[in-house]
C-alpha positions in Angstrom: 0.0 0.0 0.0 1.3 3.4 -0.9 2.3 5.9 1.7 1.5 9.6 1.7 3.1 13.0 1.1 2.6 15.6 3.7 3.3 19.3 3.0 4.6 20.7 6.2 5.0 24.5 6.6 7.9 25.7 8.7 8.4 29.0 10.5 9.4 32.0 8.4 11.4 33.4 11.2 10.0 32.8 14.7 10.5 29.1 15.6 7.6 29.4 18.0 5.3 29.5 15.0 5.6 25.7 14.4 2.2 24.1 15.2 1.6 20.9 17.2 0.3 19.2 14.1 3.4 20.1 12.0 5.6 18.9 14.8 3.7 15.6 15.1 3.8 15.1 11.4 7.6 15.6 11.3 8.0 13.1 14.2 5.8 10.4 12.6 7.1 10.7 8.9 9.4 8.0 7.7 11.6 10.6 6.1 11.8 14.3 5.4 12.5 15.9 2.0 14.1 19.3 2.6 15.1 22.2 0.4 18.3 22.7 2.4 19.0 19.9 4.9 21.2 22.2 7.0 18.4 24.6 7.6 15.9 21.9 8.3 18.4 20.1 10.7 18.5 23.3 12.8 14.7 23.2 13.1 14.7 19.5 14.0 17.4 20.0 16.6 15.3 22.8 18.1 12.3 20.4 18.3 14.4 17.5 19.5 13.5 15.4 16.5 15.9 12.9 14.8 14.8 11.9 11.4 16.2 10.8 8.0 16.7 13.8 5.7 16.9 13.8 1.9 17.8 16.8 -0.2 15.1 18.0 -2.7 15.7 21.4 -4.4 15.5 23.1 -7.8 18.6 21.5 -9.3 18.0 17.9 -8.3 14.2 17.8 -8.3 13.9 15.7 -11.5 16.2 12.9 -10.2 15.4 13.1 -6.5 11.6 13.5 -7.1 11.4 10.1 -8.7 13.4 8.5 -5.9 11.1 10.1 -3.3 8.0 9.0 -5.2 9.3 5.4 -5.4 9.8 5.3 -1.6 6.2 6.7 -1.1 4.8 4.1 -3.5 6.6 1.4 -1.5 4.7 2.5 1.6 6.7 5.2 3.3 5.4 8.5 4.4 7.3 11.7 3.4 7.1 15.1 5.0 8.1 17.8 2.5 9.5 21.1 3.9 11.0 24.2 2.4 13.5 26.5 4.1 10.7 28.6 5.4 6.9 28.9 4.9 4.6 26.6 2.9 6.3 24.1 0.6 5.2 23.9 -3.1 4.4 27.7 -3.2 6.9 29.4 -5.5 9.0 26.3 -4.6 10.2 23.1 -6.4 7.9 21.1 -4.2 5.1 21.8 -6.7 6.8 19.3 -9.1 6.8 16.6 -6.4 3.1 17.3 -5.6 2.3 16.9 -9.3 4.3 13.6 -9.6 2.4 12.2 -6.6 -1.0 13.3 -7.9 -0.3 11.7 -11.2 0.7 8.5 -9.5 -2.4 8.4 -7.3 -0.5 9.2 -4.1 -2.5 11.0 -1.4 -1.1 14.5 -0.7 -2.0 16.3 2.6 -1.3 20.0 3.1 -1.0 21.2 6.7 -1.9 24.9 7.3 0.8 27.1 8.7 3.2 30.0 8.2 3.2 31.7 4.8 5.1 34.9 4.1 2.8 36.1 1.4 -0.4 36.0 3.4 1.3 37.3 6.6 2.6 40.3 4.6 -0.7 40.9 2.9 -2.6 40.9 6.2 -0.5 43.8 7.6 0.0 45.7 4.3 -2.9 48.1 4.7 -3.8 47.5 1.1 -7.0 45.8 -0.2 -7.0 42.1 0.7 -10.3 41.0 -0.9 -8.7 40.1 -4.2 -5.0 39.5 -4.8 -2.5 37.7 -7.0 0.8 36.0 -6.0 3.6 36.8 -8.5 6.5 35.3 -6.5 10.1 36.2 -7.6 10.5 38.1 -10.8 12.8 36.5 -13.4 16.4 37.7 -13.5 16.3 37.6 -17.3 15.5 41.2 -18.5 13.2 40.2 -21.3 11.1 37.8 -19.2 11.0 40.3 -16.3 9.8 43.1 -18.7 7.1 40.9 -20.2 5.9 39.8 -16.8 5.5 43.4 -15.6 4.0 44.5 -18.9 1.3 41.8 -18.4 0.5 43.3 -14.9 0.1 47.0 -15.9 -3.7 46.8 -15.8 -4.0 44.3 -13.0 -6.5 45.6 -10.5 -5.9 43.1 -7.8 -3.3 43.6 -5.0 0.0 42.0 -6.1 2.5 40.0 -4.0 6.2 39.7 -4.9 9.1 38.1 -3.1 12.6 39.7 -3.3 16.1 39.2 -1.9 17.8 42.3 -0.5 20.6 42.4 -3.1 18.0 42.7 -5.9 15.5 44.9 -4.2 16.5 48.3 -5.7 16.5 46.9 -9.2 13.1 45.4 -8.7 11.7 48.6 -7.2 13.1 50.5 -10.2 11.4 48.1 -12.6 8.1 48.2 -10.7 8.2 52.0 -10.6 8.8 52.2 -14.3 6.0 49.7 -15.1 3.3 50.9 -12.6 4.4 54.5 -12.0 6.4 55.9 -9.0 3.2 56.9 -7.1 1.8 53.4 -6.9 1.3 52.4 -3.2 3.5 49.6 -1.9 4.0 47.9 1.5 7.5 46.5 2.0 7.5 43.8 4.6 11.0 42.9 5.9 12.1 40.1 8.2 8.6 39.0 9.0 8.1 37.4 12.5 11.8 38.0 13.3 13.3 40.4 15.8 13.8 43.2 13.3 10.5 42.9 11.5 9.6 46.1 9.6 6.5 47.2 7.6 7.1 50.2 5.4 4.0 51.6 3.7 4.9 54.1 1.0 5.1 54.5 -2.8 7.3 52.7 -5.3 9.2 55.9 -6.0 9.8 56.8 -2.4 10.9 53.2 -1.6 13.4 53.3 -4.4 14.8 56.5 -3.2 15.1 55.2 0.4 16.8 51.9 -0.4 19.1 53.5 -3.0 20.5 55.6 -0.2 20.2 52.9 2.5 21.2 49.4 1.3 18.4 47.0 2.3 18.9 44.0 4.6 16.8 40.9 5.1 14.2 39.1 2.9 11.3 41.2 1.5 7.7 40.7 0.6 6.4 43.5 -1.6 2.7 44.1 -1.5 1.8 46.4 -4.5 -1.5 48.1 -5.0 -3.4 47.1 -8.1 -4.2 49.5 -10.9 -7.2 51.8 -10.5 -10.1 51.0 -12.9 -10.5 53.4 -15.7 -13.4 55.8 -15.2 -15.7 55.7 -18.2 -17.6 58.7 -19.3 -21.3 58.7 -18.6 -23.4 58.1 -21.7 -24.7 61.3 -23.3 -28.3 62.1 -24.1 -27.5 61.2 -27.7 -26.0 57.8 -26.6 -29.2 57.0 -24.7 -31.4 58.1 -27.5 -29.5 56.0 -30.1 -29.8 52.9 -27.8 -33.6 53.5 -27.3 -34.2 53.9 -31.0 -32.2 50.8 -31.8 -34.2 48.7 -29.4 -37.5 50.1 -30.6 -36.5 49.3 -34.1 -36.1 45.7 -33.0 -39.8 45.7 -31.9 -39.6 46.6 -28.2 -42.2 49.0 -26.8 -41.1 52.4 -25.5 -41.5 51.2 -21.9 -39.4 48.0 -22.5 -36.8 49.9 -24.4 -36.4 52.3 -21.5 -36.0 49.3 -19.1 -33.5 47.5 -21.3 -31.4 50.7 -22.0 -31.2 51.3 -18.2 -29.8 47.8 -17.8 -27.4 48.0 -20.8 -25.9 51.4 -19.9 -26.1 50.9 -16.1 -28.1 54.0 -15.6 -31.0 54.8 -13.3 -34.3 54.2 -15.0 -35.5 57.7 -14.4 -32.5 59.1 -16.3 -33.3 57.0 -19.3 -37.0 57.9 -19.1 -36.2 61.6 -19.1 -34.0 61.1 -22.2 -36.8 59.2 -23.9 -39.3 62.0 -23.2 -37.1 64.4 -25.1 -36.0 62.1 -27.9 -38.9 59.8 -28.6 -42.6 60.2 -29.4 -45.2 58.6 -27.1 -46.4 55.1 -28.1 
């Protein structure tokens, strides 16, 4: 009988954020697949857990993923962890999840720390609709195309960035979205020197150009404002009414349909109809 793959989130900074369920899963798994075994070993030592560790990261995922899958199919249970946060999110673990799903292996995700959601919740920007964009490509063409595709994105956007690439990323974001676009820069989340800076892309670029950034960043960028459409003119309303009546609608029904089509109050359309159309 096949085993299972557990996705176990690990603290993004504060080791106290590990949950009882995550700890129990790590204790009971047959082995742990880790992005960096040295980082995971520190966590296991903190928890007093001794467990077999295997390395699974971007550059060995094709080979190692197959070996992990074979062990699971043979009946072992694997706990997959990343260096911090939820595995398989902007992380090579997504490939292992896909392999397991295709092989019919049960995958169980345990809730826990996630830098993206943590940053979004304290950003002060709209949280009802958002999109996760992860790390931008280091290739200029891909990076430019990525940002170009987001110019009209109205949802709040979430990006990850390392300190040594932050100013370049802020410059690209400011060029793509404009320097006045609001942004929240969340640094060292849950750690001793956690900092939330709510400002604009232009001001953030100016600040971190003068003051080299330190720590890992999550950038929460406001979405684009919807374009305001001009209200339909009396002539627009009249043309719509006449077109509907030419299709056989009564004056009353044409008024009702025009109000729906143009998203106008019915009385506004009725007033236009009095001026433009004869009585039935």
